[in-house]
Backbone bond lengths (Angstrom), bond angles and torsions (degrees), N, CA, C in turn:
res aa  C-N    CA-C-N  psi(-1)  N-CA   C-N-CA  omega(-1)  CA-C   N-CA-C  phi
1 M - - - 1.442 - - 1.517 113.87 -
2 P 1.336 121.16 -36.93 1.453 119.64 179.06 1.524 113.49 -61.55
3 E 1.339 118.42 -34.01 1.458 120.62 178.97 1.516 110.82 -62.64
4 F 1.335 115.54 -38.12 1.468 119.74 178.85 1.527 110.93 -63.05
5 R 1.304 116.54 -42.37 1.469 120.26 -177.90 1.521 111.65 -68.35
6 L 1.327 118.29 -35.23 1.452 119.87 178.47 1.512 111.89 -72.81
7 D 1.290 117.03 -29.46 1.457 121.99 -177.49 1.535 112.65 -87.43
8 A 1.305 118.34 -16.89 1.457 121.96 -174.30 1.528 114.36 -61.30
9 P 1.352 120.76 -45.80 1.469 118.87 179.86 1.522 113.40 -62.19
10 A 1.326 117.20 -34.48 1.457 120.33 178.61 1.529 110.90 -66.25
11 R 1.286 118.07 -34.68 1.459 120.47 179.47 1.509 111.83 -77.44
12 R 1.328 117.98 -28.72 1.464 120.54 -179.63 1.516 112.10 -74.60
13 T 1.337 118.68 -24.73 1.459 122.47 -179.73 1.517 109.06 -104.86
14 P 1.325 117.23 102.64 1.469 119.81 -179.57 1.533 111.38 -64.41
15 P 1.316 117.98 153.91 1.476 120.06 177.82 1.505 111.27 -58.68
16 G 1.328 116.26 136.76 1.448 121.36 -179.04 1.518 115.11 89.29
17 E 1.299 117.01 -11.13 1.464 120.86 178.38 1.523 110.40 -81.65
18 Q 1.311 115.28 156.69 1.461 119.64 178.56 1.514 110.43 -74.53
19 R 1.319 116.13 136.34 1.464 120.77 177.12 1.523 109.86 -73.21
20 I 1.291 115.47 143.71 1.443 121.36 177.01 1.530 107.62 -95.78
21 G 1.311 117.09 136.78 1.462 119.97 178.66 1.492 110.85 142.37
22 R 1.315 114.89 -172.20 1.439 121.05 -177.60 1.534 110.70 -72.98
23 P 1.340 117.33 136.47 1.471 119.10 178.38 1.521 111.74 -64.01
24 R 1.315 116.32 152.53 1.445 122.68 -178.36 1.524 110.52 -68.32
25 L 1.329 117.44 141.68 1.448 122.15 177.02 1.517 110.46 -84.57
26 L 1.302 116.27 164.12 1.456 121.52 -179.34 1.513 111.69 -93.21
27 C 1.307 116.58 146.17 1.476 119.96 171.64 1.521 106.90 -79.12
28 P 1.332 119.06 167.74 1.468 121.76 -174.69 1.541 114.87 -58.62
29 A 1.310 120.30 -29.53 1.463 122.20 -177.57 1.520 113.00 -83.96
30 E 1.315 118.87 -19.75 1.470 120.99 -174.08 1.530 114.68 -70.37
31 P 1.346 121.26 -35.54 1.488 117.26 174.67 1.514 113.00 -59.73
32 D 1.323 117.71 -37.50 1.469 120.14 176.94 1.517 110.72 -63.75
33 M 1.337 116.33 -40.83 1.453 119.92 178.93 1.528 111.20 -64.60
34 L 1.336 117.51 -42.87 1.456 120.86 177.82 1.514 111.22 -61.08
35 H 1.323 116.49 -45.14 1.459 121.02 -179.45 1.535 110.45 -62.56
36 R 1.328 117.22 -41.70 1.459 121.10 179.75 1.522 111.71 -66.09
37 L 1.331 115.86 -43.51 1.475 119.93 -178.98 1.514 111.39 -64.01
38 V 1.313 117.34 -44.89 1.455 120.63 -175.77 1.525 110.89 -77.42
39 G 1.329 116.32 -44.54 1.467 120.14 -174.76 1.525 113.74 -76.84
40 E 1.311 117.43 -50.31 1.474 121.20 -172.34 1.523 113.51 -91.20
41 E 1.317 116.37 -39.00 1.476 118.58 -174.82 1.525 112.97 -95.29
42 G 1.325 117.99 -10.49 1.446 121.43 175.68 1.526 115.09 75.45
43 V 1.320 117.80 21.68 1.465 122.31 178.15 1.521 108.39 -78.12
44 S 1.321 117.39 144.87 1.453 120.15 178.72 1.535 109.97 -66.63
45 V 1.331 115.65 157.75 1.450 120.20 179.55 1.518 110.81 -63.58
46 T 1.311 116.89 -37.00 1.467 120.56 179.72 1.525 110.50 -63.66
47 E 1.312 117.74 -45.50 1.471 120.81 179.03 1.505 111.52 -67.69
48 A 1.330 117.52 -39.65 1.468 121.12 177.94 1.529 111.05 -64.68
49 A 1.306 118.10 -33.49 1.473 121.03 178.13 1.510 111.43 -73.13
50 R 1.294 118.76 -27.24 1.464 121.51 179.91 1.523 112.51 -69.89
51 R 1.316 117.17 -30.61 1.464 120.23 -175.75 1.512 112.37 -64.40
52 P 1.364 120.93 -49.04 1.480 118.16 174.52 1.533 112.69 -87.27
53 K 1.355 116.66 7.56 1.466 122.40 178.09 1.526 112.57 60.36
54 V 1.342 115.27 53.20 1.466 121.57 174.70 1.515 109.04 -118.77
55 D 1.318 116.13 164.04 1.436 122.31 179.83 1.542 109.57 -73.12
56 C 1.334 116.12 148.29 1.466 120.42 179.51 1.511 111.78 -60.01
57 S 1.308 117.54 -36.61 1.464 120.03 -178.57 1.527 111.19 -63.07
58 I 1.332 117.41 -35.87 1.466 120.72 176.15 1.507 109.87 -67.44
59 A 1.316 118.41 -42.32 1.461 121.72 179.63 1.513 110.44 -62.16
60 Y 1.341 118.39 -45.45 1.456 121.04 177.43 1.520 111.39 -61.35
61 A 1.328 117.99 -41.28 1.463 120.91 -179.60 1.528 111.17 -65.94
62 V 1.328 117.19 -41.12 1.457 121.05 179.37 1.525 110.16 -64.20
63 L 1.314 116.24 -44.93 1.467 119.77 -179.24 1.535 111.96 -67.84
64 A 1.326 117.75 -36.45 1.461 121.13 177.74 1.516 110.90 -67.92
65 A 1.315 117.50 -40.92 1.457 120.75 178.68 1.524 110.97 -66.11
66 R 1.295 116.96 -36.56 1.469 121.09 -179.49 1.511 110.39 -70.90
67 S 1.339 117.82 -40.45 1.471 119.64 179.90 1.534 110.76 -70.89
68 A 1.317 117.36 -30.45 1.479 120.60 176.96 1.521 110.19 -70.59
69 A 1.337 117.39 -31.58 1.464 120.89 -178.56 1.529 110.18 -77.55
70 D 1.346 117.52 -24.79 1.475 120.15 -178.00 1.486 111.65 -77.69
């Protein structure tokens, strides 16, 4: 029975579907990378968030906090 319970979430989420749960946090270097991509290179926030595989809402929050601190 324990094997079934460990395998159940993988079967409920089909390949390519969005995972349910808390978005991934950023490591210490990733906010700098997001700021550089959006500010200096002109990449959209959505595309910049895809590179470290974080949610767009986290990217917007990190960039807003950084611009408020500047």
